C-alpha positions as CSV (number, residue, x, y, z in Angstrom):
1,X,0.4,-36.1,-10.5
2,X,4.0,-35.3,-9.7
3,X,4.3,-33.4,-13.0
4,X,1.2,-31.3,-12.2
5,X,2.7,-30.3,-8.8
6,X,5.9,-29.2,-10.5
7,X,3.8,-27.1,-13.0
8,X,2.0,-25.4,-10.2
9,X,5.2,-24.5,-8.4
10,X,6.7,-23.2,-11.6
11,X,3.6,-21.0,-12.3
12,X,3.7,-19.7,-8.7
13,X,7.4,-18.9,-9.0
14,X,6.9,-17.1,-12.3
15,X,4.1,-15.0,-10.8
16,X,6.3,-13.9,-7.9
17,X,9.1,-13.1,-10.4
18,X,6.8,-11.0,-12.5
19,X,5.4,-9.2,-9.5
20,X,9.0,-8.3,-8.5
21,X,9.7,-6.9,-12.0
22,X,6.5,-4.8,-11.8
23,X,7.4,-3.5,-8.3
24,X,10.8,-2.6,-9.6
25,X,9.4,-0.6,-12.5
26,X,9.6,-3.0,-15.4
27,X,6.3,-3.0,-17.2
28,X,7.1,-5.7,-19.8
29,X,9.8,-7.7,-21.6
30,X,10.5,-7.7,-25.4
31,X,10.2,-11.2,-26.8
32,X,13.5,-13.1,-26.8
33,X,15.2,-10.6,-24.5
34,X,16.4,-11.0,-20.9
35,X,15.1,-8.7,-18.2
36,X,16.9,-5.3,-18.2
37,X,18.8,-4.3,-15.0
38,X,17.1,-1.8,-12.8
39,X,19.3,1.0,-11.5
40,X,17.7,1.7,-8.1
41,X,20.5,4.1,-7.2
42,X,19.4,6.4,-10.1
43,X,15.8,6.0,-8.9
44,X,16.8,7.4,-5.5
45,X,18.7,10.4,-7.0
46,X,15.9,11.3,-9.3
47,X,13.5,11.0,-6.3
48,X,15.3,13.8,-4.5
49,X,14.0,16.4,-7.0
50,X,11.5,19.0,-5.7
51,X,8.2,17.3,-4.6
52,X,5.6,17.0,-7.3
53,X,2.0,18.0,-6.7
54,X,-0.3,15.2,-7.7
55,X,-4.0,15.9,-7.3
56,X,-6.0,12.8,-8.1
57,X,-9.4,13.1,-9.6
58,X,-12.1,12.2,-7.0
59,X,-13.3,8.7,-7.4
60,X,-17.0,8.1,-7.9
61,X,-18.8,7.9,-4.6
62,X,-15.9,9.6,-2.8
63,X,-16.7,12.0,0.1
64,X,-16.7,15.8,-0.3
65,X,-13.7,17.9,0.7
66,X,-13.1,17.3,4.5
67,X,-12.9,21.1,5.1
68,X,-16.5,21.6,4.1
69,X,-17.9,18.3,5.0
70,X,-19.3,17.1,8.4
71,X,-16.6,15.3,10.4
72,X,-16.2,11.7,9.2
73,X,-15.5,8.9,11.7
74,X,-14.1,5.5,11.2
75,X,-17.1,4.0,13.1
76,X,-19.5,5.6,10.6
77,X,-17.4,4.3,7.6
78,X,-17.3,0.8,9.1
79,X,-21.0,0.9,9.7
80,X,-21.7,2.0,6.1
81,X,-19.3,-0.7,4.8
82,X,-21.3,-3.3,6.7
83,X,-21.1,-7.0,5.6
84,X,-19.9,-5.9,2.2
85,X,-21.0,-7.8,-0.9
86,X,-20.2,-5.2,-3.5
87,X,-17.8,-7.4,-5.4
88,X,-17.0,-11.1,-5.8
89,X,-14.4,-11.2,-3.1
90,X,-17.2,-11.3,-0.5
91,X,-17.9,-14.9,-1.5
92,X,-14.3,-16.1,-0.9
93,X,-13.2,-14.1,2.1
94,X,-13.1,-15.5,5.8
95,X,-13.1,-12.0,7.4
96,X,-13.5,-8.5,6.1
97,X,-10.3,-6.6,7.0
98,X,-11.2,-2.9,7.7
99,X,-8.2,-1.3,9.4
100,X,-6.6,-0.9,12.8
101,X,-4.8,1.6,14.9
102,X,-5.1,5.1,16.3
103,X,-8.2,6.9,14.8
104,X,-6.3,10.2,15.2
105,X,-3.0,8.9,14.0
106,X,-0.3,11.3,12.7
107,X,0.8,8.6,10.2
108,X,-1.2,6.2,8.1
109,X,0.1,3.2,6.2
110,X,-1.9,2.0,3.2
111,X,-1.2,-1.4,1.7
112,X,-2.6,-3.5,-1.1
113,X,-4.9,-6.2,0.1
114,X,-5.2,-8.7,3.0
115,X,-3.2,-11.9,2.8
116,X,-4.0,-15.3,4.2
117,X,-3.1,-14.5,7.8
118,X,-5.0,-11.2,7.6
119,X,-8.0,-12.9,6.1
120,X,-8.1,-15.4,9.0
121,X,-7.6,-12.8,11.7
122,X,-9.5,-9.9,10.3
123,X,-6.5,-7.5,10.9
124,X,-4.2,-5.9,8.3
125,X,-0.4,-6.8,8.2
126,X,-0.2,-9.6,10.7
127,X,1.7,-12.1,8.6
128,X,5.4,-12.2,7.8
129,X,5.2,-9.0,5.9
130,X,3.3,-7.4,8.8
131,X,6.0,-8.3,11.2
132,X,8.5,-6.5,9.0
133,X,6.2,-3.5,8.9
134,X,6.0,-3.5,12.7
135,X,9.8,-3.4,12.8
136,X,9.8,-0.4,10.3
137,X,7.2,1.4,12.5
138,X,9.3,0.7,15.5
139,X,12.4,2.1,13.8
140,X,10.5,5.3,13.1
141,X,9.9,5.5,16.9
142,X,6.2,4.6,16.8
143,X,4.2,1.6,18.0
144,X,1.6,0.0,15.9
145,X,-1.1,1.4,18.2
146,X,0.2,5.0,17.4
147,X,-0.4,4.7,13.6
148,X,-3.3,3.6,11.5
149,X,-3.0,0.7,9.0
150,X,-5.4,-0.2,6.3
151,X,-5.4,-1.6,2.7
152,X,-6.8,-0.6,-0.7
153,X,-8.9,-3.8,-0.6
154,X,-10.9,-5.0,2.4
155,X,-11.0,-8.6,1.3
156,X,-8.3,-11.1,0.3
157,X,-8.1,-11.8,-3.4
158,X,-8.0,-15.6,-4.0
159,X,-4.5,-16.9,-4.0
160,X,-3.2,-13.4,-3.2
161,X,-3.6,-12.4,-6.8
162,X,-3.4,-8.7,-7.8
163,X,-6.4,-6.6,-7.1
164,X,-8.7,-6.2,-10.1
165,X,-10.0,-2.8,-11.2
166,X,-13.6,-3.5,-10.4
167,X,-12.6,-4.5,-6.8
168,X,-10.5,-1.4,-6.4
169,X,-13.4,0.8,-7.6
170,X,-15.8,-0.8,-5.1
171,X,-13.4,-0.4,-2.1
172,X,-11.8,2.9,-3.0
173,X,-14.6,5.2,-1.7
174,X,-14.4,3.6,1.8
175,X,-10.6,3.9,1.8
176,X,-10.9,7.6,1.0
177,X,-13.4,8.1,3.7
178,X,-11.0,6.3,6.2
179,X,-8.2,8.7,5.3
180,X,-10.5,11.7,5.6
181,X,-11.7,10.4,9.0
182,X,-8.1,10.0,10.4
183,X,-6.8,13.1,8.6
184,X,-3.1,12.2,9.2
185,X,-0.1,14.5,8.8
186,X,1.4,12.0,6.4
187,X,0.5,8.8,4.5
188,X,2.8,6.0,3.4
189,X,1.7,3.9,0.5
190,X,3.1,0.4,0.6
191,X,3.6,-1.0,-3.0
192,X,2.5,-0.3,-6.5
193,X,-1.3,-0.7,-6.2
194,X,-1.7,1.5,-3.1
195,X,0.3,4.3,-4.6
196,X,-1.2,4.1,-8.1
197,X,-4.7,4.0,-6.6
198,X,-4.4,7.0,-4.4
199,X,-2.3,9.1,-6.9
200,X,-4.4,8.0,-9.9
201,X,-1.3,7.2,-11.9
202,X,0.2,4.2,-13.8
203,X,3.8,5.1,-12.8
204,X,5.6,2.2,-11.1
205,X,6.5,2.4,-7.4
206,X,10.2,2.7,-8.3
207,X,9.5,5.9,-10.0
208,X,7.1,7.3,-7.4
209,X,9.1,6.5,-4.2
210,X,11.6,8.7,-2.6
211,X,9.6,12.0,-2.8
212,X,6.4,13.4,-1.4
213,X,3.3,13.7,-3.4
214,X,0.2,15.8,-2.5
215,X,-2.9,13.9,-1.6
216,X,-5.7,16.4,-0.9
217,X,-3.2,18.5,1.1
218,X,-1.6,15.5,2.9
219,X,2.0,14.6,2.0
220,X,2.1,11.1,0.6
221,X,5.2,9.0,0.5
222,X,5.2,5.8,-1.8
223,X,7.6,3.1,-0.9
224,X,8.2,-0.6,-1.5
225,X,5.8,-3.1,0.1
226,X,7.2,-5.2,2.9
227,X,6.4,-8.4,1.0
228,X,8.7,-7.2,-1.8
229,X,11.4,-6.5,0.8
230,X,11.1,-10.1,2.1
231,X,12.0,-11.3,-1.4
232,X,14.5,-8.5,-2.0
233,X,16.1,-7.6,1.3
234,X,18.7,-5.4,-0.4
235,X,16.0,-2.9,-1.1
236,X,15.4,-2.2,2.6
237,X,17.9,0.6,2.4
238,X,15.7,2.5,0.0
239,X,12.7,2.1,2.2
240,X,14.5,3.3,5.2
241,X,15.6,6.4,3.2
242,X,11.9,7.0,2.5
243,X,10.9,6.6,6.1
244,X,13.6,9.0,7.3
245,X,12.1,11.6,5.1
246,X,8.7,10.9,6.7
247,X,10.3,11.2,10.1
248,X,11.8,14.6,9.2
249,X,8.4,15.8,8.0
250,X,6.9,14.8,11.3
251,X,9.7,16.4,13.2
252,X,10.9,13.1,14.7
253,X,14.6,13.3,15.5
254,X,16.7,10.7,13.8
255,X,18.8,8.5,16.2
256,X,22.5,8.5,15.4
């Protein structure tokens, strides 16, 4: 029994290690080779190049262009989502986690999926990673109630595993409608899955962060997920550089 516990701990540690490699931009390792070093300094310098225009293809079931469509509201999106059973996550969740914050926010944060604390409370980013996000928001001279916070998935994947493509496809139309309803001045994508989903790309977050991308006319800044920062605190500097660019975009004066 003791050996089984050790095996489970080893597998859990390996999963976290692989997730960190993926977040850092390493997609795979050659057999028999050690993990290559990631030069995050170079990532930042390359990210200062002129903003790239990335126009994702509309997902199936996504809303029409907000300019020509009737005004979307968060209440209507939540009503249409209902007690969602569109994928298997409905059978394992405790609470559906829709989103929270100012429905007319200037800034929206999009994460990956609810964790254990979020599943229990029905609110995004309330665990340890959420506490760090709250500090980041405060450093940007906002309160949590000033911004809007949501996730790619509305239900917690069992064991906090990565979202599956089918789950993303079922949730994505509602996320797009949320973003159209809020119509913010800027979006911050937290982590690989949020950025890849909205930008319709397979590029790792380390290659996407540091520069704005265009999301249906809204500037979108990808950056590392707070959970990744908890395991890699040295990367907080890169995230703060990203957030300072967002602040400049929103005409928020940086404190000296």
